[in-house]
Kinemage of the C-alpha trace (Angstrom):
@kinemage 1
@onewidth
@group {chain A} dominant
@subgroup {mainchain}
@vectorlist {calphas} color= white
{ca met a 1} P 76.584 24.060 90.599
{ca glu a 2} L 74.911 26.638 92.850
{ca ala a 3} L 74.797 23.991 95.517
{ca trp a 4} L 78.404 23.492 95.519
{ca pro a 5} L 79.922 24.932 98.635
{ca phe a 6} L 82.737 26.049 96.806
{ca val a 7} L 80.567 28.262 94.724
{ca ala a 8} L 79.057 30.438 97.498
{ca val a 9} L 83.018 30.929 98.772
{ca val a 10} L 84.007 32.076 95.272
{ca gln a 11} L 80.894 34.379 94.573
{ca ala a 12} L 81.820 36.188 97.997
{ca ser a 13} L 85.604 36.754 97.181
{ca his a 14} L 86.948 39.860 95.915
{ca thr a 15} L 89.249 38.003 93.682
{ca pro a 16} L 87.772 37.394 90.103
{ca thr a 17} L 87.365 34.274 89.668
{ca glu a 18} L 85.812 31.912 86.598
{ca leu a 19} L 85.456 28.002 86.651
{ca thr a 20} L 85.548 26.182 83.729
{ca asp a 21} L 84.511 22.727 82.521
{ca pro a 22} L 86.845 20.749 80.648
{ca gln a 23} L 84.571 17.742 80.020
{ca gln a 24} L 82.500 19.935 77.580
{ca pro a 25} L 83.531 21.092 74.195
{ca asp a 26} L 86.179 23.665 74.623
{ca asn a 27} L 86.347 23.782 78.235
{ca pro a 28} L 83.539 26.528 78.535
{ca ile a 29} L 83.112 28.940 81.657
{ca val a 30} L 80.587 27.563 83.611
{ca phe a 31} L 80.580 30.230 86.782
{ca ala a 32} L 82.361 33.243 87.131
{ca asn a 33} L 81.692 35.591 90.261
{ca glu a 34} L 80.742 39.288 90.685
{ca ala a 35} L 84.480 40.281 90.732
{ca phe a 36} L 85.347 39.016 87.409
{ca leu a 37} L 82.206 40.233 85.878
{ca gln a 38} L 83.297 44.165 87.350
{ca leu a 39} L 86.599 43.558 85.906
{ca thr a 40} L 85.887 42.578 82.440
{ca gly a 41} L 82.379 44.345 82.207
{ca tyr a 42} L 80.703 41.419 80.844
{ca gly a 43} L 77.318 40.322 82.230
{ca his a 44} L 76.953 36.887 83.378
{ca asp a 45} L 74.894 35.281 80.646
{ca glu a 46} L 77.019 36.758 78.276
{ca ile a 47} L 80.050 34.793 79.237
{ca val a 48} L 79.003 31.529 80.643
{ca gly a 49} L 79.146 28.790 77.831
{ca arg a 50} L 82.125 30.568 76.459
{ca asn a 51} L 85.877 30.020 76.595
{ca cys a 52} L 87.751 32.677 78.220
{ca arg a 53} L 89.652 33.417 75.184
{ca phe a 54} L 86.991 35.880 74.425
{ca leu a 55} L 89.519 38.152 76.878
{ca ser a 56} L 92.237 38.021 74.287
{ca gly a 57} L 92.790 40.674 71.723
{ca pro a 58} L 95.289 42.201 69.211
{ca gly a 59} L 97.882 42.757 71.923
{ca thr a 60} L 97.336 39.313 73.894
{ca asp a 61} L 100.696 37.125 73.463
{ca cys a 62} L 100.064 34.091 71.305
{ca glu a 63} L 102.769 32.057 73.220
{ca val a 64} L 101.764 32.921 76.480
{ca ser a 65} L 97.921 32.089 75.367
{ca asp a 66} L 99.411 28.250 73.865
{ca gln a 67} L 101.242 28.017 77.249
{ca val a 68} L 97.355 28.510 79.149
{ca arg a 69} L 96.007 25.897 76.631
{ca thr a 70} L 98.859 23.309 77.005
{ca ala a 71} L 98.617 23.079 80.799
{ca ile a 72} L 94.899 22.929 80.396
{ca glu a 73} L 95.177 19.908 77.939
{ca gln a 74} L 97.587 18.225 80.154
{ca gly a 75} L 95.438 18.900 83.238
{ca arg a 76} L 98.012 20.950 85.107
{ca pro a 77} L 98.265 24.236 86.904
{ca val a 78} L 99.661 27.565 85.253
{ca ser a 79} L 100.631 30.712 85.837
{ca val a 80} L 101.085 33.578 83.237
{ca arg a 81} L 101.077 37.261 82.579
{ca leu a 82} L 98.943 38.432 79.531
{ca leu a 83} L 97.200 41.191 78.355
{ca asn a 84} L 93.614 40.932 78.294
{ca tyr a 85} L 90.510 43.016 77.526
{ca arg a 86} L 87.105 44.084 78.702
{ca arg a 87} L 84.134 44.349 77.071
{ca asp a 88} L 84.400 48.091 76.110
{ca gly a 89} L 87.666 47.347 74.410
{ca ser a 90} L 90.140 48.825 77.123
{ca ser a 91} L 92.977 46.261 78.300
{ca phe a 92} L 94.407 45.513 81.219
{ca trp a 93} L 97.470 43.003 82.571
{ca asn a 94} L 96.226 40.171 83.847
{ca gln a 95} L 98.224 37.759 86.204
{ca leu a 96} L 96.191 34.542 85.466
{ca his a 97} L 96.229 31.677 87.967
{ca ile a 98} L 94.950 28.405 86.765
{ca ser a 99} L 94.492 25.120 88.923
{ca pro a 100} L 92.834 21.794 87.719
{ca ile a 101} L 90.309 20.981 90.559
{ca ile a 102} L 90.779 17.211 90.599
{ca asp a 103} L 87.658 14.674 91.110
{ca glu a 104} L 88.083 11.297 92.814
{ca ala a 105} L 88.851 9.579 89.533
{ca gly a 106} L 91.825 11.488 89.488
{ca ile a 107} L 90.653 13.564 86.408
{ca ala a 108} L 90.515 17.491 86.300
{ca ala a 109} L 86.845 17.875 86.603
{ca tyr a 110} L 86.933 21.754 86.507
{ca phe a 111} L 89.559 24.332 86.083
{ca val a 112} L 89.224 27.312 88.617
{ca gly a 113} L 91.250 30.348 87.147
{ca tyr a 114} L 92.049 33.542 89.223
{ca gln a 115} L 92.449 36.868 87.980
{ca his a 116} L 94.646 39.567 89.542
{ca asp a 117} L 94.722 42.859 87.350
{ca ile a 118} L 98.391 44.255 87.664
{ca thr a 119} L 97.813 46.898 84.899
{ca arg a 120} L 99.635 49.705 87.604
{ca gln a 121} L 102.539 47.324 88.465
{ca val a 122} L 103.285 46.357 84.410
{ca glu a 123} L 103.037 50.074 83.883
{ca ala a 124} L 105.423 51.314 86.456
{ca glu a 125} L 107.943 48.312 85.161
{ca gln a 126} L 107.779 49.382 81.399
{ca ala a 127} L 108.250 52.946 82.681
{ca leu a 128} L 111.264 51.866 84.840
{ca gln a 129} L 112.636 50.276 81.583
{ca gln a 130} L 111.980 53.172 79.666
{ca ala a 131} L 113.454 55.301 81.782
{ca arg a 132} L 116.559 52.768 82.166
{ca arg a 133} L 116.807 52.782 78.436
{ca glu a 134} L 117.029 56.689 78.282
{ca leu a 135} L 119.568 56.658 81.053
{ca glu a 136} L 121.818 54.370 79.077
{ca ala a 137} L 121.406 56.246 75.994
{ca arg a 138} L 122.289 59.605 77.834
{ca leu a 139} L 125.534 57.439 79.381
{ca ala a 140} L 126.290 56.181 75.895
{ca glu a 141} L 126.089 60.053 74.693
{ca arg a 142} L 128.165 61.208 77.461
{ca glu a 143} L 130.772 58.560 76.747
{ca arg a 144} L 130.917 59.971 73.329
{ca leu a 145} L 131.397 63.161 74.079
{ca ile a 146} L 133.864 62.465 76.895
{ca leu a 147} L 135.929 60.215 74.492
{ca glu a 148} L 135.875 63.179 71.972
{ca ile a 149} L 136.926 65.984 74.486
{ca his a 150} L 139.992 63.209 75.366
{ca his a 151} L 140.789 62.897 71.846
{ca arg a 152} L 140.811 66.655 71.210
{ca val a 153} L 142.714 67.073 74.197
{ca arg a 154} L 145.576 64.829 73.497
{ca asn a 155} L 145.644 66.289 70.145
{ca asn a 156} L 146.231 69.853 71.403
{ca leu a 157} L 148.672 68.591 73.756
{ca gln a 158} L 150.374 66.819 70.573
{ca thr a 159} L 150.743 70.236 68.969
{ca ile a 160} L 152.104 71.639 72.055
{ca ile a 161} L 154.981 69.123 72.328
{ca ala a 162} L 155.476 69.646 68.621
{ca leu a 163} L 155.720 73.234 69.099
{ca leu a 164} L 158.086 72.652 71.963
{ca asn a 165} L 160.387 70.280 70.045
{ca leu a 166} L 160.532 72.964 67.457
{ca glu a 167} L 161.744 75.594 69.815
{ca ala a 168} L 164.064 73.095 71.363
{ca arg a 169} L 165.760 72.300 68.181
{ca arg a 170} L 166.666 76.457 67.527
{ca gly a 171} L 168.171 76.765 71.295
{ca ala a 172} L 171.635 75.664 72.628
{ca pro a 173} L 171.991 72.561 74.459
{ca pro a 174} L 171.396 74.088 78.101
{ca leu a 175} L 168.309 75.363 76.797
{ca arg a 176} L 167.020 72.203 75.062
{ca arg a 177} L 167.420 70.489 78.140
{ca gln a 178} L 164.871 72.780 79.726
{ca phe a 179} L 162.423 72.381 76.849
{ca ala a 180} L 162.930 68.847 77.265
{ca leu a 181} L 161.852 68.769 80.694
{ca ile a 182} L 158.785 71.001 79.902
{ca thr a 183} L 157.871 68.632 77.012
{ca gln a 184} L 158.010 65.452 79.757
{ca arg a 185} L 155.369 67.601 81.745
{ca val a 186} L 153.236 67.889 78.792
{ca arg a 187} L 153.821 64.352 77.819
{ca val a 188} L 152.527 63.149 81.557
{ca leu a 189} L 149.429 64.743 80.677
{ca gly a 190} L 148.989 63.309 77.166
{ca ser a 191} L 149.783 59.819 78.557
{ca ile a 192} L 146.853 59.844 81.216
{ca his a 193} L 144.385 61.317 78.532
{ca glu a 194} L 145.614 58.293 76.319
{ca gln a 195} L 145.118 55.704 78.701
{ca leu a 196} L 141.852 57.322 79.486
{ca glu a 197} L 140.910 56.881 75.975
{ca asn a 198} L 142.141 53.782 74.730
{ca phe a 199} L 140.429 51.776 77.744
{ca gly a 200} L 137.403 52.977 78.061
{ca gln a 201} L 137.772 53.911 81.522
{ca trp a 202} L 136.750 57.454 81.977
{ca thr a 203} L 136.618 57.991 85.893
{ca ala a 204} L 140.329 56.360 86.797
{ca ile a 205} L 143.710 55.191 85.340
{ca asp a 206} L 146.040 52.474 86.449
{ca phe a 207} L 148.397 54.446 87.845
{ca gly a 208} L 150.978 51.803 88.036
{ca arg a 209} L 151.079 51.609 84.098
{ca his a 210} L 151.426 55.139 84.177
{ca leu a 211} L 154.303 55.244 86.172
{ca arg a 212} L 155.981 53.052 84.298
{ca glu a 213} L 155.811 54.638 81.116
{ca thr a 214} L 156.634 58.063 82.973
{ca cys a 215} L 159.857 56.323 83.788
{ca gly a 216} L 160.797 54.923 80.577
{ca ala a 217} L 160.077 58.384 79.092
{ca leu a 218} L 162.523 59.702 81.457
{ca ala a 219} L 165.322 57.170 81.119
{ca val a 220} L 165.400 58.231 77.288
{ca leu a 221} L 165.277 61.834 78.523
{ca phe a 222} L 168.480 61.787 80.573
{ca glu a 223} L 170.235 59.524 77.885
{ca asp a 224} L 170.607 56.590 80.233
{ca ser a 225} L 173.040 58.773 82.497
{ca val a 226} L 170.658 57.122 85.249
{ca ala a 227} L 169.013 53.527 85.058
{ca ile a 228} L 165.644 53.598 86.757
{ca ala a 229} L 164.355 50.932 88.490
{ca val a 230} L 160.378 50.861 88.765
{ca glu a 231} L 158.096 48.542 91.379
{ca ala a 232} L 154.515 49.985 90.509
{ca glu a 233} L 151.391 47.816 91.857
{ca pro a 234} L 148.366 47.947 89.496
{ca leu a 235} L 146.417 50.381 91.474
{ca leu a 236} L 143.453 52.687 90.119
{ca cys a 237} L 143.880 56.154 90.885
{ca asp a 238} L 140.980 58.284 90.342
{ca ile a 239} L 141.011 60.878 87.614
{ca gln a 240} L 140.725 63.756 90.096
{ca ala a 241} L 144.009 63.065 91.609
{ca ala a 242} L 145.651 61.174 88.633
{ca val a 243} L 146.906 64.528 86.692
{ca pro a 244} L 148.617 66.114 89.727
{ca leu a 245} L 150.131 62.851 90.920
{ca gly a 246} L 151.158 62.031 87.474
{ca leu a 247} L 152.986 65.320 87.778
{ca ile a 248} L 154.476 64.994 90.899
{ca ala a 249} L 155.797 61.912 90.057
{ca asn a 250} L 157.037 63.277 87.229
{ca glu a 251} L 159.042 66.086 89.220
{ca leu a 252} L 160.148 64.199 91.668
{ca ile a 253} L 162.151 61.464 89.657
{ca ala a 254} L 163.245 64.190 87.107
{ca ala a 255} L 164.888 66.052 89.819
{ca gln a 256} L 166.833 62.710 91.112
{ca cys a 257} L 167.828 62.059 87.612
{ca arg a 258} L 169.367 65.451 87.371
{ca his a 259} L 171.188 65.385 90.333
{ca phe a 260} L 172.559 61.426 90.532
{ca gly a 261} L 172.636 61.378 86.869
{ca asn a 262} L 176.465 62.581 87.079
{ca gly a 263} L 177.684 61.043 83.721
{ca thr a 264} L 179.963 58.486 85.286
{ca ala a 265} L 180.791 55.408 83.757
{ca glu a 266} L 178.363 53.364 86.466
{ca pro a 267} L 175.008 55.321 86.084
{ca ala a 268} L 173.321 55.720 89.540
{ca thr a 269} L 170.055 53.817 89.775
{ca ile a 270} L 166.910 55.560 90.987
{ca arg a 271} L 164.421 52.927 92.643
{ca val a 272} L 160.992 54.171 92.294
{ca val a 273} L 158.171 52.200 94.195
{ca leu a 274} L 154.581 52.307 94.342
{ca arg a 275} L 152.288 50.276 96.828
{ca arg a 276} L 149.219 50.214 98.902
{ca arg a 277} L 149.746 50.134 102.735
{ca gln a 278} L 147.689 47.194 103.576
{ca glu a 279} L 147.178 48.422 107.006
{ca thr a 280} L 145.604 51.919 106.182
{ca gly a 281} L 144.823 52.082 102.557
{ca val a 282} L 147.237 54.860 101.740
{ca val a 283} L 149.484 54.579 98.468
{ca glu a 284} L 152.710 55.479 98.940
{ca leu a 285} L 155.538 56.822 96.053
{ca thr a 286} L 158.956 56.271 96.817
{ca val a 287} L 161.620 57.946 95.032
{ca gly a 288} L 165.588 57.830 95.730
{ca pro a 289} L 168.925 56.169 94.889
{ca ala a 290} L 168.912 52.435 95.012
{ca ala a 291} L 172.413 52.734 96.561
{ca thr a 292} L 173.235 54.511 99.823
{ca gly a 293} L 176.568 56.712 99.935
{ca gln a 294} L 175.539 58.811 97.098
{ca ile a 295} L 175.586 62.575 96.879
{ca ser a 296} L 173.250 64.215 99.689
{ca trp a 297} L 170.369 65.701 98.218
{ca ser a 298} L 167.177 67.537 99.615
{ca ile a 299} L 163.229 68.230 98.099
{ca asp a 300} L 164.318 72.076 97.875
{ca asp a 301} L 167.598 71.489 95.698
{ca ala a 302} L 165.542 72.801 92.873
{ca ser a 303} L 163.197 75.893 93.575
{ca gln a 304} L 161.188 75.571 90.639
{ca thr a 305} L 160.468 71.675 91.176
{ca ser a 306} L 159.710 72.221 94.971
{ca asp a 307} L 157.364 74.991 93.845
{ca ile a 308} L 155.069 73.108 91.430
{ca val a 309} L 155.501 69.961 93.975
{ca asp a 310} L 154.290 72.048 96.861
{ca val a 311} L 151.183 73.242 95.112
{ca leu a 312} L 150.447 69.991 93.546
{ca val a 313} L 150.791 68.040 96.902
{ca glu a 314} L 148.474 70.140 98.658
{ca gln a 315} L 145.974 70.168 95.766
{ca ile a 316} L 145.517 65.949 96.598
{ca gly a 317} L 145.873 66.628 100.308
{ca ala a 318} L 148.980 64.076 100.392
{ca asp a 319} L 152.326 64.451 102.399
{ca leu a 320} L 155.874 64.959 101.018
{ca ala a 321} L 158.821 64.142 103.389
{ca leu a 322} L 162.368 62.506 103.059
{ca asp a 323} L 162.224 59.180 104.149
{ca pro a 324} L 163.694 59.130 107.846
{ca asp a 325} L 164.653 55.571 107.178
{ca ala a 326} L 166.618 56.447 103.901
{ca gly a 327} L 167.600 60.141 104.084
{ca leu a 328} L 168.052 60.448 100.105
{ca thr a 329} L 164.677 58.922 99.515
{ca val a 330} L 161.543 61.298 99.222
{ca arg a 331} L 158.338 59.778 100.467
{ca leu a 332} L 154.734 60.795 98.799
{ca thr a 333} L 151.594 59.578 101.086
{ca val a 334} L 148.504 59.925 98.890
{ca pro a 335} L 144.588 59.565 100.571
{ca ala a 336} L 143.444 56.001 100.055
{ca asp a 337} L 140.107 57.757 98.679
{ca tyr a 338} L 141.469 58.402 95.280
{ca phe a 339} L 142.355 54.890 94.885
{ca ala a 340} L 139.918 52.051 93.736
{ca ile a 341} L 140.555 47.917 93.614
{ca glu a 342} L 143.244 46.617 91.685
{ca pro a 343} L 142.405 46.716 88.065
{ca asp a 344} L 141.716 43.325 85.910
C-alpha cells in the first residue's frame, strides 16, 4: 500500500482523506492521511482496520448513513452532508464525498473518501434559517396587530356613522342631506379599511373596486336622481394614497351628483372613468356628465368641496383640472408611484 503512488499524493494533501477496502469484512479503513487524523483527533493505529462508522454519534442522521452504506454496496459514488464526531466527542459537519477505485476487472477495489469540515457554513445556514423564522414570526405578529387596528378603526367608524344617522333623523330635510354627505365620507374610510381587512393586503387596495362601491353608495344617497356609469380598471393603490384619493373621488362624484341631479324625469348620467395611461404610467380619474349640453359647472361651485379636494390633491401630489376636451368633466391625474401591478 505504501508503495502505491496514489498514497503518496494523498498523504501530502491538505484534504482529509481515507481509503477503505470493500474486499475485507465491514469495509475497513486501510489508510488515512495526516489531514484526516488532525480533523478527527484519532491516531493512525486507532482507525486502521475499523469501519468509518466510528465517526457517527447521537446526532448523525441514520438515513444519511444508510445512503452511504447503500452506495458502497452498489459500488457507486456518493456525496452527503452529515454530522460526525471527533475523538474528544466534539461534533463537526462533514461534507463527505466517496468514490470507488475500479480495478482492471471492473470491481471496486477500494473506496476513497474525502472529508470537508463545513461546520461554519452549516452554522451560518442554521443561523440564517433561525433569523428567517424569527422574522416570519414577527411579521405574523405585525400582521395580527395591523388586522386588529383595522378592525378597531372600522368599528369606530361604524359607531360614528350610527351617531350621524341618529342626528340626521332628528333634523330637517336639508340638514339630513348634509348629514348624509358627511356620513358618506366616513363610509369611504370604512370601505378602505374593510377591503384591507377582508383581503389581507395591508399595503394597497384595489382602487377600481373601491370606486365602484363608492359610486353605488352615492347612487343610493341621491335616490336615483342621477345615474352613475363606472369604468374602472383593477388597479392596486398604495394605502398612503388610497384614503385621500378615495375622499377626492367621493367629493368630485358627489359634487357632480348635486349639480346634475336636477330631479327631471330623465336623470342625468355621471360618467366615472379610472384608467392607467400606458405611455406614462400615471393614473387618471375623470368625472363628468355623459351627455354634453348640460348645466355648466366648475370645480369651485361648492367652496367646501373645493377646499377639501384642494388639500387632498396637494397631499398626494396629484393634478386636478377641467378636461380641455370636455369642459364639464373633471380630470384628476395621480402619480404612477402610488399604483402597483393589476391585482389577480
